[in-house]
DRENZASE-652668 format. One record per atom (N, C-alpha, C): residue in one letter; x, y, z; chain. Coordinates in Angstrom, 2 decimals, padded with zeros to 5 digits, m for minus. Layout:
% DRENZASE-652668
REC   type        px        py        pz   mol
REC      A         X         Y         Z     A
...
//
This chain:
% DRENZASE-652668
REC   type        px        py        pz   mol
REC      X   m026.08    009.19   m013.97     A
REC      X   m025.98    010.60   m014.63     A
REC      X   m025.86    011.42   m013.52     A
REC      X   m025.02    012.44   m013.83     A
REC      X   m024.85    013.62   m012.88     A
REC      X   m026.14    014.48   m012.59     A
REC      X   m026.38    014.67   m011.35     A
REC      X   m027.67    015.18   m011.06     A
REC      X   m027.68    016.80   m011.36     A
REC      X   m028.85    017.45   m011.30     A
REC      X   m028.99    018.92   m011.48     A
REC      X   m028.33    019.59   m010.44     A
REC      X   m028.12    019.21   m009.30     A
REC      X   m027.62    019.84   m008.09     A
REC      X   m026.12    019.93   m008.26     A
REC      X   m025.59    018.80   m008.86     A
REC      X   m024.14    018.88   m009.02     A
REC      X   m023.83    019.94   m010.33     A
REC      X   m024.54    019.88   m011.22     A
REC      X   m024.30    020.98   m012.44     A
REC      X   m024.52    022.29   m011.88     A
REC      X   m025.36    022.42   m010.92     A
REC      X   m025.66    023.95   m010.39     A
REC      X   m024.43    024.35   m009.58     A
REC      X   m023.66    023.28   m008.92     A
REC      X   m022.59    023.78   m008.17     A
REC      X   m021.26    023.66   m008.79     A
REC      X   m021.37    023.65   m010.11     A
REC      X   m020.05    023.47   m010.85     A
REC      X   m018.97    024.78   m010.67     A
REC      X   m017.93    024.66   m010.20     A
REC      X   m017.20    025.75   m009.99     A
REC      X   m016.58    026.49   m011.25     A
REC      X   m017.49    027.31   m011.84     A
REC      X   m017.07    028.17   m013.17     A
REC      X   m015.87    029.10   m012.73     A
REC      X   m015.35    029.21   m013.89     A
REC      X   m014.09    030.29   m013.90     A
REC      X   m014.76    031.63   m013.55     A
REC      X   m014.02    032.40   m012.55     A
REC      X   m014.67    033.61   m012.34     A
REC      X   m014.23    034.78   m013.42     A
REC      X   m014.81    035.79   m013.36     A
REC      X   m014.52    037.00   m014.15     A
REC      X   m013.86    037.94   m013.28     A
REC      X   m013.08    038.97   m013.86     A
REC      X   m012.84    038.95   m015.42     A
REC      X   m011.77    037.87   m015.72     A
REC      X   m011.99    037.80   m017.28     A
REC      X   m011.10    036.75   m017.85     A
REC      X   m010.29    037.44   m018.98     A
REC      X   m009.22    036.81   m019.27     A
REC      X   m008.29    037.31   m020.30     A
REC      X   m009.07    036.91   m021.61     A
REC      X   m009.06    037.90   m022.47     A
REC      X   m009.68    037.83   m023.84     A
REC      X   m009.27    036.66   m024.69     A
REC      X   m008.03    036.50   m024.50     A
REC      X   m007.25    035.32   m025.40     A
REC      X   m007.50    033.98   m024.92     A
REC      X   m007.01    033.88   m023.63     A
REC      X   m006.92    032.46   m023.14     A
REC      X   m008.07    032.06   m022.14     A
REC      X   m008.87    033.15   m021.87     A
REC      X   m010.02    032.86   m020.82     A
REC      X   m009.67    032.61   m019.52     A
REC      X   m008.50    032.82   m019.00     A
REC      X   m008.10    032.59   m017.75     A
REC      X   m008.50    033.70   m016.80     A
REC      X   m009.09    033.46   m015.56     A
REC      X   m009.27    034.55   m014.66     A
REC      X   m007.92    035.44   m014.37     A
REC      X   m008.19    036.74   m014.44     A
REC      X   m006.93    037.62   m014.26     A
REC      X   m007.30    038.69   m013.12     A
REC      X   m006.09    039.15   m012.54     A
REC      X   m006.19    040.12   m011.51     A
REC      X   m006.03    041.53   m011.83     A
REC      X   m005.20    041.64   m012.96     A
REC      X   m004.69    042.83   m013.59     A
REC      X   m004.70    042.72   m015.16     A
REC      X   m003.95    043.59   m015.76     A
REC      X   m003.98    043.65   m017.26     A
REC      X   m003.01    042.50   m017.71     A
REC      X   m002.14    041.98   m016.90     A
REC      X   m001.34    040.86   m017.32     A
REC      X   m001.82    039.66   m017.03     A
REC      X   m001.58    038.71   m018.12     A
REC      X   m002.08    037.32   m018.08     A
REC      X   m001.05    036.39   m017.94     A
REC      X   m000.63    035.69   m016.89     A
REC      X    000.51    034.70   m017.02     A
REC      X    000.14    033.44   m017.68     A
REC      X   m001.17    033.12   m017.75     A
REC      X   m001.55    031.91   m018.35     A
REC      X   m001.21    031.92   m019.83     A
REC      X   m001.49    033.05   m020.54     A
REC      X   m001.07    033.02   m021.98     A
REC      X    000.25    032.98   m022.36     A
REC      X    001.17    033.03   m021.28     A
REC      X    002.53    032.79   m021.59     A
REC      X    002.77    031.32   m021.82     A
REC      X    001.87    030.50   m021.54     A
REC      X    002.03    028.97   m021.87     A
REC      X    001.81    028.74   m023.22     A
REC      X    001.06    029.75   m023.95     A
REC      X    000.53    029.47   m025.17     A
REC      X    001.49    029.93   m026.36     A
REC      X    001.80    029.11   m027.27     A
REC      X    002.63    029.78   m028.45     A
REC      X    001.72    030.70   m029.36     A
REC      X    002.41    031.41   m030.04     A
REC      X    001.75    032.50   m030.77     A
REC      X    000.53    032.27   m031.95     A
REC      X    000.75    030.87   m032.15     A
REC      X   m000.26    030.51   m033.23     A
REC      X   m001.63    030.00   m032.67     A
REC      X   m001.65    030.06   m031.26     A
REC      X   m002.97    029.87   m030.59     A
REC      X   m003.71    031.04   m030.43     A
REC      X   m004.82    031.06   m031.17     A
REC      X   m005.56    032.16   m031.14     A
REC      X   m006.46    032.47   m029.87     A
REC      X   m007.05    031.34   m029.32     A
REC      X   m007.81    031.45   m028.13     A
REC      X   m007.94    030.25   m027.35     A
REC      X   m008.21    030.40   m026.22     A
REC      X   m008.51    029.04   m025.22     A
REC      X   m009.55    029.36   m024.26     A
REC      X   m010.44    028.36   m024.22     A
REC      X   m011.61    028.50   m023.16     A
REC      X   m011.83    027.23   m022.41     A
REC      X   m012.28    027.48   m021.35     A
REC      X   m012.69    026.30   m020.26     A
REC      X   m013.89    026.68   m019.60     A
REC      X   m014.64    025.58   m019.26     A
REC      X   m015.90    026.19   m018.65     A
REC      X   m015.81    026.28   m017.01     A
REC      X   m015.06    025.25   m016.45     A
REC      X   m014.93    025.40   m014.93     A
REC      X   m013.63    025.00   m014.46     A
REC      X   m013.23    025.22   m013.18     A
REC      X   m012.11    024.49   m012.52     A
REC      X   m012.33    023.05   m012.26     A
REC      X   m011.14    022.39   m012.75     A
REC      X   m011.05    020.99   m012.67     A
REC      X   m010.66    020.72   m011.18     A
REC      X   m011.23    020.87   m010.31     A
REC      X   m010.90    020.67   m008.82     A
REC      X   m012.14    020.33   m008.08     A
REC      X   m011.81    019.80   m006.92     A
REC      X   m012.80    019.48   m005.90     A
REC      X   m013.68    018.34   m006.30     A
REC      X   m014.84    018.12   m005.61     A
REC      X   m015.69    016.88   m005.70     A
REC      X   m016.31    016.97   m007.06     A
REC      X   m016.87    018.30   m007.26     A
REC      X   m017.78    018.46   m008.38     A
REC      X   m017.01    018.47   m009.81     A
REC      X   m016.14    019.66   m010.02     A
REC      X   m015.43    019.78   m011.21     A
REC      X   m014.59    018.57   m011.67     A
REC      X   m013.75    018.26   m010.63     A
REC      X   m012.79    017.14   m011.00     A
REC      X   m013.58    015.75   m011.06     A
REC      X   m014.55    015.68   m010.20     A
REC      X   m015.50    014.47   m010.18     A
REC      X   m016.19    014.03   m011.52     A
REC      X   m016.62    015.07   m012.16     A
REC      X   m017.28    015.05   m013.47     A
REC      X   m016.25    014.62   m014.46     A
REC      X   m015.18    015.27   m014.54     A
REC      X   m014.03    014.88   m015.41     A
REC      X   m013.55    013.47   m015.11     A
REC      X   m013.43    012.92   m013.91     A
REC      X   m012.95    011.64   m013.74     A
REC      X   m014.06    010.63   m014.02     A
REC      X   m015.37    011.02   m013.90     A
REC      X   m016.38    010.11   m014.26     A
REC      X   m016.45    009.79   m015.82     A
REC      X   m016.16    010.85   m016.57     A
REC      X   m016.07    010.55   m018.00     A
REC      X   m014.69    009.92   m018.34     A
REC      X   m013.61    010.27   m017.67     A
REC      X   m012.42    009.78   m018.29     A
REC      X   m012.03    008.18   m017.53     A
REC      X   m012.46    008.15   m016.35     A
REC      X   m011.97    006.85   m015.84     A
REC      X   m013.19    005.84   m015.22     A
REC      X   m014.37    006.48   m015.15     A
REC      X   m015.46    005.72   m014.75     A
REC      X   m016.40    005.26   m015.66     A
REC      X   m016.03    005.27   m016.86     A
REC      X   m016.91    004.81   m018.10     A
REC      X   m018.20    005.54   m018.26     A
REC      X   m018.38    006.70   m017.54     A
REC      X   m019.54    007.52   m017.82     A
REC      X   m019.50    008.37   m019.14     A
REC      X   m019.49    007.67   m020.34     A
REC      X   m019.17    008.51   m021.46     A
REC      X   m020.57    009.22   m021.94     A
REC      X   m021.67    009.07   m021.37     A
REC      X   m022.73    009.75   m021.61     A
REC      X   m022.99    011.03   m021.12     A
REC      X   m022.09    011.20   m020.13     A
REC      X   m022.03    012.57   m019.35     A
REC      X   m021.32    013.69   m020.39     A
REC      X   m020.67    013.09   m021.40     A
REC      X   m020.18    013.94   m022.38     A
REC      X   m021.04    014.90   m022.97     A
REC      X   m022.28    014.51   m023.14     A
REC      X   m023.33    015.52   m023.80     A
REC      X   m023.53    016.69   m022.75     A
REC      X   m023.70    016.41   m021.52     A
REC      X   m023.99    017.60   m020.88     A
REC      X   m022.81    018.51   m020.54     A
REC      X   m021.64    017.84   m020.52     A
REC      X   m020.34    018.66   m020.57     A
REC      X   m020.29    019.53   m021.78     A
REC      X   m020.41    019.03   m022.96     A
REC      X   m020.38    019.42   m024.25     A
REC      X   m021.49    020.80   m024.21     A
REC      X   m022.49    020.52   m023.63     A
REC      X   m023.53    021.62   m023.65     A
REC      X   m023.01    022.90   m023.01     A
REC      X   m022.32    022.60   m021.85     A
REC      X   m021.76    023.77   m021.29     A
REC      X   m020.50    024.32   m022.10     A
REC      X   m019.82    023.47   m022.61     A
REC      X   m018.66    024.04   m023.53     A
REC      X   m019.14    024.79   m024.73     A
REC      X   m020.34    024.45   m025.18     A
REC      X   m020.93    025.14   m026.40     A
REC      X   m021.22    026.64   m026.08     A
REC      X   m021.21    027.10   m024.66     A
REC      X   m021.64    028.27   m024.17     A
REC      X   m020.45    029.08   m023.98     A
REC      X   m019.29    028.69   m024.23     A
REC      X   m018.07    029.53   m023.76     A
REC      X   m018.05    030.68   m024.85     A
REC      X   m017.55    031.90   m024.33     A
REC      X   m017.66    033.12   m025.00     A
REC      X   m016.25    033.13   m025.83     A
REC      X   m016.28    032.49   m027.00     A
REC      X   m015.11    032.39   m027.92     A
REC      X   m015.17    033.98   m028.54     A
REC      X   m013.99    034.55   m028.92     A
REC      X   m013.95    035.62   m029.81     A
REC      X   m014.67    035.43   m031.11     A
REC      X   m015.14    036.46   m031.60     A
REC      X   m015.96    036.37   m032.84     A
REC      X   m015.31    035.71   m033.96     A
REC      X   m014.05    036.05   m034.30     A
REC      X   m013.42    035.56   m035.41     A
REC      X   m013.14    034.08   m035.41     A
REC      X   m013.19    033.44   m034.00     A
REC      X   m012.87    032.06   m033.79     A
REC      X   m014.19    031.31   m034.20     A
REC      X   m015.40    031.87   m033.89     A
REC      X   m016.64    031.35   m034.26     A
REC      X   m017.01    031.41   m035.72     A
REC      X   m016.50    032.49   m036.40     A
REC      X   m016.73    032.65   m037.78     A
REC      X   m015.86    031.87   m038.65     A
REC      X   m014.56    031.65   m038.20     A
REC      X   m013.46    030.93   m038.88     A
REC      X   m013.31    029.45   m038.62     A
REC      X   m013.80    028.94   m037.53     A
REC      X   m013.49    027.62   m037.17     A
REC      X   m014.11    026.54   m038.11     A
REC      X   m013.16    025.61   m038.62     A
REC      X   m013.53    024.82   m039.66     A
REC      X   m013.88    023.47   m039.32     A
REC      X   m013.22    023.05   m038.00     A
REC      X   m013.58    021.81   m037.71     A
REC      X   m013.16    021.47   m036.23     A
REC      X   m013.59    020.62   m035.57     A
REC      X   m012.96    020.34   m034.03     A
REC      X   m012.24    019.04   m034.09     A
REC      X   m011.07    019.15   m033.45     A
REC      X   m010.17    018.08   m033.53     A
REC      X   m010.03    017.53   m032.01     A
REC      X   m010.36    016.19   m031.82     A
REC      X   m010.23    015.68   m030.30     A
REC      X   m008.81    015.10   m030.18     A
REC      X   m008.21    015.38   m029.02     A
REC      X   m006.99    014.81   m028.75     A
REC      X   m006.82    013.48   m028.83     A
REC      X   m005.97    012.91   m029.58     A
REC      X   m006.08    011.38   m029.86     A
REC      X   m005.48    010.55   m028.63     A
REC      X   m005.76    009.42   m028.38     A
REC      X   m005.40    008.48   m027.45     A
REC      X   m004.27    007.61   m028.17     A
REC      X   m003.29    007.06   m027.47     A
REC      X   m002.53    006.08   m028.01     A
REC      X   m003.35    004.74   m028.06     A
REC      X   m002.93    003.92   m028.87     A
REC      X   m003.71    002.60   m029.04     A
REC      X   m003.78    001.74   m027.78     A
REC      X   m002.57    001.75   m026.99     A
REC      X   m002.58    001.03   m025.61     A
REC      X   m003.68    001.81   m024.78     A
REC      X   m003.80    003.10   m024.50     A
REC      X   m004.82    003.74   m023.73     A
REC      X   m006.13    003.57   m024.21     A
REC      X   m006.35    003.41   m025.53     A
REC      X   m007.75    003.31   m025.95     A
REC      X   m007.99    001.82   m025.87     A
REC      X   m007.26    000.88   m025.81     A
REC      X   m007.51   m000.56   m025.52     A
REC      X   m008.08   m000.47   m023.92     A
REC      X   m007.28    000.20   m023.11     A
REC      X   m007.43    000.09   m021.82     A
REC      X   m008.82    000.63   m021.40     A
REC      X   m009.14    001.92   m021.95     A
REC      X   m010.33    002.71   m021.59     A
REC      X   m011.53    002.40   m022.54     A
REC      X   m011.27    002.00   m023.61     A
REC      X   m012.36    001.45   m024.46     A
REC      X   m013.03    002.61   m025.30     A
REC      X   m012.81    003.88   m025.12     A
REC      X   m013.09    004.94   m025.80     A
REC      X   m012.39    005.94   m025.45     A
REC      X   m012.47    007.02   m026.43     A
REC      X   m011.68    008.39   m026.33     A
REC      X   m012.57    009.34   m025.78     A
REC      X   m012.36    009.89   m024.48     A
REC      X   m013.36    010.82   m024.06     A
REC      X   m013.24    012.09   m024.76     A
REC      X   m012.31    012.43   m025.19     A
REC      X   m012.00    013.77   m025.95     A
REC      X   m013.01    013.67   m027.25     A
REC      X   m013.06    012.55   m027.86     A
REC      X   m013.80    012.42   m029.12     A
REC      X   m015.22    012.56   m028.74     A
REC      X   m015.56    011.75   m027.67     A
REC      X   m016.98    011.97   m027.32     A
REC      X   m017.53    013.42   m027.16     A
REC      X   m016.52    014.07   m026.39     A
REC      X   m016.83    015.59   m026.18     A
REC      X   m016.97    016.39   m027.42     A
REC      X   m015.99    016.06   m028.44     A
REC      X   m015.76    016.75   m029.68     A
REC      X   m017.05    016.49   m030.41     A
REC      X   m017.53    015.32   m030.61     A
REC      X   m018.82    014.89   m031.37     A
REC      X   m019.97    015.79   m030.77     A
REC      X   m020.14    015.52   m029.41     A
REC      X   m021.26    016.28   m028.90     A
REC      X   m021.41    017.75   m029.00     A
REC      X   m020.04    018.37   m028.90     A
REC      X   m019.88    019.73   m029.08     A
REC      X   m020.17    020.09   m030.52     A
REC      X   m019.64    019.25   m031.58     A
REC      X   m019.67    019.52   m032.92     A
REC      X   m021.31    019.58   m033.30     A
REC      X   m022.23    018.82   m032.64     A
REC      X   m023.60    018.74   m033.01     A
REC      X   m024.34    020.04   m032.64     A
REC      X   m023.76    020.62   m031.34     A
REC      X   m024.16    022.01   m030.77     A
REC      X   m023.89    023.05   m031.71     A
REC      X   m022.53    022.92   m032.23     A
REC      X   m022.12    024.18   m032.96     A
REC      X   m022.27    023.88   m034.59     A
REC      X   m022.75    022.65   m035.05     A
REC      X   m022.94    022.35   m036.53     A
REC      X   m021.47    022.60   m037.00     A
REC      X   m020.32    021.97   m036.30     A
REC      X   m019.08    021.98   m036.87     A
REC      X   m018.53    020.62   m036.98     A
REC      X   m017.98    020.20   m038.10     A
REC      X   m017.56    018.56   m038.25     A
REC      X   m016.40    018.37   m037.42     A
REC      X   m016.31    017.22   m036.98     A
REC      X   m015.24    016.66   m036.24     A
REC      X   m014.22    015.86   m037.17     A
REC      X   m013.04    016.33   m037.11     A
REC      X   m011.76    015.77   m037.87     A
REC      X   m011.08    014.84   m036.86     A
REC      X   m011.08    013.54   m036.69     A
REC      X   m010.58    012.70   m036.03     A
REC      X   m009.26    012.11   m036.37     A
REC      X   m009.11    012.37   m037.84     A
REC      X   m008.04    011.49   m038.62     A
REC      X   m006.88    012.55   m038.87     A
REC      X   m006.99    013.78   m038.57     A
REC      X   m005.98    014.75   m039.02     A
REC      X   m004.78    014.89   m038.17     A
REC      X   m004.84    014.19   m036.98     A
REC      X   m003.72    014.22   m036.09     A
REC      X   m003.69    012.72   m035.47     A
REC      X   m002.58    012.08   m035.22     A
REC      X   m002.43    010.80   m034.58     A
REC      X   m001.35    011.06   m033.39     A
REC      X   m001.43    010.09   m032.50     A
REC      X   m000.53    009.90   m031.37     A
REC      X    000.44    009.00   m031.95     A
REC      X    001.63    009.31   m032.07     A
REC      X    002.80    008.48   m032.83     A
REC      X    003.39    007.60   m031.74     A
REC      X    003.36    007.95   m030.58     A
REC      X    003.89    007.03   m029.37     A
REC      X    003.18    007.21   m028.14     A
REC      X    003.11    006.18   m027.46     A
REC      X    002.61    006.15   m025.98     A
REC      X    003.17    007.11   m025.16     A
REC      X    002.53    007.77   m024.37     A
REC      X    003.14    008.70   m023.41     A
REC      X    002.48    008.33   m021.88     A
REC      X    003.36    008.56   m020.83     A
REC      X    002.75    008.46   m019.60     A
REC      X    001.68    009.38   m019.08     A
REC      X    000.86    009.13   m018.41     A
REC      X   m000.20    010.06   m017.87     A
REC      X    000.40    011.31   m017.28     A
REC      X   m000.10    012.50   m017.59     A
REC      X    000.34    013.78   m017.20     A
REC      X    000.10    014.19   m015.73     A
REC      X   m000.70    013.36   m015.06     A
REC      X   m001.46    013.65   m013.80     A
REC      X   m000.29    014.12   m012.81     A
REC      X    000.85    013.28   m012.62     A
REC      X    001.83    013.56   m011.51     A
REC      X    003.11    014.10   m011.94     A
REC      X    003.03    014.53   m013.23     A
REC      X    004.31    015.07   m013.79     A
REC      X    004.41    016.65   m013.36     A
REC      X    005.79    017.05   m013.32     A
REC      X    006.00    018.55   m013.12     A
REC      X    005.83    019.13   m014.47     A
REC      X    005.57    020.58   m014.67     A
REC      X    005.45    021.08   m015.86     A
REC      X    006.56    020.88   m016.81     A
REC      X    007.73    020.83   m016.50     A
REC      X    008.90    020.49   m017.24     A
REC      X    008.68    019.02   m017.79     A
REC      X    008.48    018.19   m017.06     A
REC      X    008.22    016.78   m017.43     A
REC      X    007.10    016.60   m018.28     A
REC      X    005.87    017.35   m018.13     A
REC      X    004.83    017.24   m019.03     A
REC      X    005.22    017.51   m020.43     A
REC      X    006.15    018.72   m020.53     A
REC      X    006.52    019.13   m021.83     A
REC      X    007.38    018.04   m022.46     A
REC      X    008.28    017.34   m021.82     A
REC      X    009.14    016.41   m022.30     A
REC      X    008.45    015.21   m022.72     A
REC      X    007.29    014.83   m021.94     A
REC      X    006.68    013.63   m022.03     A
REC      X    005.83    013.59   m023.34     A
REC      X    005.29    014.82   m023.79     A
REC      X    004.40    014.75   m024.97     A
REC      X    005.19    015.47   m026.17     A
REC      X    006.48    015.81   m025.99     A
REC      X    007.19    016.32   m026.99     A
REC      X    007.46    015.50   m028.25     A
REC      X    006.84    015.79   m029.47     A
REC      X    006.92    014.80   m030.61     A
REC      X    006.15    013.63   m030.65     A
REC      X    005.07    013.77   m029.71     A
REC      X    004.10    012.51   m029.54     A
REC      X    002.96    012.74   m030.55     A
REC      X    002.60    013.79   m031.23     A
REC      X    001.61    013.81   m032.20     A
REC      X    002.27    014.21   m033.54     A
REC      X    001.46    013.82   m034.67     A
REC      X    001.86    014.20   m035.87     A
REC      X    000.56    014.21   m036.94     A
REC      X    000.64    014.91   m037.89     A
REC      X   m000.33    015.15   m038.88     A
REC      X   m000.13    014.21   m039.97     A
REC      X   m000.79    013.22   m040.26     A
REC      X   m000.36    012.49   m041.52     A
REC      X   m000.49    013.18   m042.83     A
REC      X    000.18    012.83   m043.73     A
REC      X    000.29    013.29   m045.12     A
REC      X   m001.20    013.38   m045.66     A
REC      X   m001.84    012.59   m045.46     A
REC      X   m003.31    012.48   m045.95     A
REC      X   m004.16    013.47   m045.37     A
REC      X   m003.79    014.32   m044.42     A
REC      X   m004.66    015.35   m043.69     A
REC      X   m004.20    016.57   m044.17     A
REC      X   m003.07    016.92   m044.88     A
REC      X   m002.37    018.06   m045.23     A
REC      X   m003.65    018.94   m046.37     A
REC      X   m004.33    018.29   m047.04     A
REC      X   m005.01    019.01   m047.88     A
REC      X   m006.33    019.54   m047.13     A
REC      X   m006.89    018.84   m045.94     A
REC      X   m007.94    019.21   m045.28     A
REC      X   m007.53    020.45   m044.29     A
REC      X   m006.14    020.22   m043.90     A
REC      X   m005.73    021.20   m042.73     A
REC      X   m005.27    022.52   m043.34     A
REC      X   m004.91    022.54   m044.84     A
REC      X   m004.26    023.87   m045.39     A
REC      X   m005.17    025.20   m045.10     A
REC      X   m004.43    025.96   m044.38     A
REC      X   m005.13    027.26   m044.18     A
REC      X   m006.12    027.29   m043.13     A
REC      X   m006.46    026.11   m042.60     A
REC      X   m007.77    026.10   m041.68     A
REC      X   m007.51    026.46   m040.26     A
REC      X   m008.58    026.98   m039.66     A
REC      X   m008.62    027.25   m038.15     A
REC      X   m009.39    026.22   m037.46     A
REC      X   m008.58    025.31   m036.69     A
REC      X   m009.31    024.29   m036.22     A
REC      X   m009.30    024.56   m034.55     A
REC      X   m010.26    023.66   m033.94     A
REC      X   m010.35    023.80   m032.47     A
REC      X   m010.11    022.58   m031.90     A
REC      X   m009.05    022.42   m030.98     A
REC      X   m008.73    021.30   m030.43     A
REC      X   m009.50    021.15   m029.11     A
REC      X   m010.13    019.93   m028.95     A
REC      X   m011.01    019.50   m027.78     A
REC      X   m010.46    018.59   m026.85     A
REC      X   m010.48    019.08   m025.54     A
REC      X   m010.14    017.87   m024.60     A
REC      X   m010.98    017.97   m023.46     A
REC      X   m010.81    017.11   m022.47     A
REC      X   m011.71    017.22   m021.13     A
REC      X   m011.17    018.33   m020.18     A
REC      X   m009.85    018.19   m020.12     A
REC      X   m009.17    019.22   m019.03     A
REC      X   m007.73    019.49   m019.56     A
REC      X   m007.41    020.97   m019.15     A
REC      X   m006.14    021.46   m019.42     A
REC      X   m005.50    021.84   m018.14     A
REC      X   m004.12    021.62   m018.12     A
REC      X   m003.39    022.00   m016.81     A
REC      X   m002.38    022.91   m017.22     A
REC      X   m001.27    022.49   m017.91     A
REC      X   m000.16    023.56   m018.39     A
REC      X   m000.41    023.62   m019.94     A
REC      X   m001.29    023.05   m020.54     A
REC      X   m001.38    023.13   m021.95     A
REC      X   m000.32    022.37   m022.66     A
REC      X    000.44    021.55   m022.17     A
REC      X    001.38    020.83   m022.75     A
REC      X    001.03    020.00   m023.95     A
REC      X   m000.15    019.16   m023.43     A
REC      X   m000.54    018.40   m024.50     A
REC      X   m001.37    018.98   m025.68     A
REC      X   m002.10    020.04   m025.23     A
REC      X   m002.77    020.80   m026.16     A
REC      X   m001.90    021.46   m027.37     A
REC      X   m000.77    022.00   m026.61     A
REC      X    000.26    022.74   m027.45     A
REC      X    001.02    021.78   m028.37     A
REC      X    001.28    020.66   m027.95     A
REC      X    001.84    019.59   m028.61     A
REC      X    000.97    019.18   m029.89     A
REC      X   m000.42    019.07   m029.75     A
REC      X   m001.35    018.81   m030.77     A
REC      X   m001.20    019.88   m031.80     A
REC      X   m001.27    021.18   m031.39     A
REC      X   m001.32    022.45   m032.06     A
REC      X   m000.18    022.52   m032.94     A
REC      X    000.97    022.20   m032.25     A
REC      X    002.26    022.25   m033.18     A
REC      X    002.18    021.15   m034.29     A
REC      X    001.76    019.94   m034.08     A
REC      X    001.48    019.04   m035.23     A
REC      X    000.57    019.36   m036.16     A
REC      X   m000.55    020.10   m036.01     A
REC      X   m001.66    020.54   m036.78     A
REC      X   m000.97    021.64   m037.67     A
REC      X   m000.28    022.61   m037.08     A
REC      X    000.30    023.74   m037.85     A
REC      X    001.44    023.10   m038.71     A
REC      X    002.15    022.21   m038.33     A
REC      X    003.08    021.68   m039.14     A
REC      X    002.58    020.86   m040.37     A
REC      X    001.32    020.56   m040.04     A
REC      X    000.51    019.91   m041.28     A
REC      X   m000.41    020.76   m042.20     A
REC      X   m000.19    021.91   m041.86     A
REC      X   m000.86    022.97   m042.75     A
REC      X   m001.90    023.87   m042.03     A
REC      X   m002.29    023.66   m040.86     A
REC      X   m003.32    024.59   m040.30     A
REC      X   m002.84    026.07   m040.18     A
REC      X   m003.72    026.99   m040.22     A
REC      X   m003.18    028.33   m040.14     A
REC      X   m002.89    028.90   m038.62     A
REC      X   m004.18    028.31   m038.04     A
REC      X   m004.14    028.68   m036.43     A
REC      X   m005.14    027.68   m035.78     A
REC      X   m004.81    027.70   m034.46     A
REC      X   m005.43    026.65   m033.64     A
REC      X   m006.08    027.41   m032.36     A
REC      X   m007.35    026.96   m032.03     A
REC      X   m008.00    027.55   m030.70     A
REC      X   m008.23    026.14   m029.80     A
REC      X   m008.51    026.38   m028.51     A
REC      X   m008.59    025.21   m027.48     A
REC      X   m010.01    025.42   m026.90     A
REC      X   m010.63    024.37   m026.44     A
REC      X   m011.85    024.34   m025.79     A
REC      X   m011.74    023.08   m025.00     A
REC      X   m011.83    023.24   m023.70     A
REC      X   m011.79    022.23   m022.77     A
REC      X   m012.94    022.26   m021.68     A
REC      X   m013.56    021.16   m021.06     A
REC      X   m014.29    021.31   m020.04     A
REC      X   m013.87    021.83   m018.60     A
REC      X   m012.82    021.39   m018.24     A
REC      X   m012.09    021.84   m017.04     A
REC      X   m010.70    022.43   m017.29     A
REC      X   m010.37    023.08   m016.38     A
REC      X   m009.04    023.74   m016.23     A
REC      X   m008.52    023.57   m014.88     A
REC      X   m007.19    023.04   m014.77     A
REC      X   m006.70    022.80   m013.39     A
REC      X   m006.22    024.03   m012.88     A
REC      X   m006.74    024.70   m011.74     A
REC      X   m006.14    025.72   m011.10     A
REC      X   m004.63    025.52   m010.65     A
REC      X   m003.92    026.72   m010.68     A
REC      X   m002.53    026.91   m010.20     A
REC      X   m002.32    027.79   m008.99     A
REC      X   m001.42    027.79   m008.22     A
REC      X   m001.23    028.49   m007.11     A
REC      X   m001.53    029.99   m007.33     A
REC      X   m002.43    030.65   m006.73     A
REC      X   m002.71    032.02   m006.82     A
REC      X   m003.98    032.39   m007.66     A
REC      X   m004.52    031.32   m008.32     A
REC      X   m005.67    031.53   m009.15     A
REC      X   m006.83    031.91   m008.26     A
REC      X   m007.92    032.64   m008.77     A
REC      X   m008.98    032.92   m008.04     A
REC      X   m010.08    031.84   m008.26     A
REC      X   m010.77    031.55   m007.31     A
REC      X   m011.92    030.59   m007.30     A
REC      X   m013.16    031.47   m007.42     A
//
């Protein structure tokens, strides 16, 4: 298990931050918001997914089999400062689904572990059947921003059986880390096509880009 010293050294996102996307900003203009479509209400992350601590914890959960660390990660995710309307309206948490191939390789979905632990903290249900990954995609890690978009385009779908649940709902998509938001945006597009009114994002880590403040 990750020690207390590691948690104390977690590279938290600095303030001030954009009220919508939670990204650190230098002035009134937020370039990270430009990555998000208009039906995304808010996005929040706990820390930078970089360095030995931030990225190390994400990799421990995602690739190292340390699925129990999801509880500690979700504890910190539960403390993010979401806008009041998101906390009042959120109907359910939706973990980013894995392809069947990736699920067989890994043995578990790290996003679902985070969503379930976070749902317990927030007393919000987890809907893990309202969106499916309809095709396998390559890992996004080494792809350019444009390739990331093409890789996940059309990769998710909301089944017909989920439309009644999603109709008019504000749902929160949960993942371990966000880089360009390509995967989260693709999930949100599928959820809105299935009837959701709006979508917010919560992740543990956020990958820094050139020029971001640490």
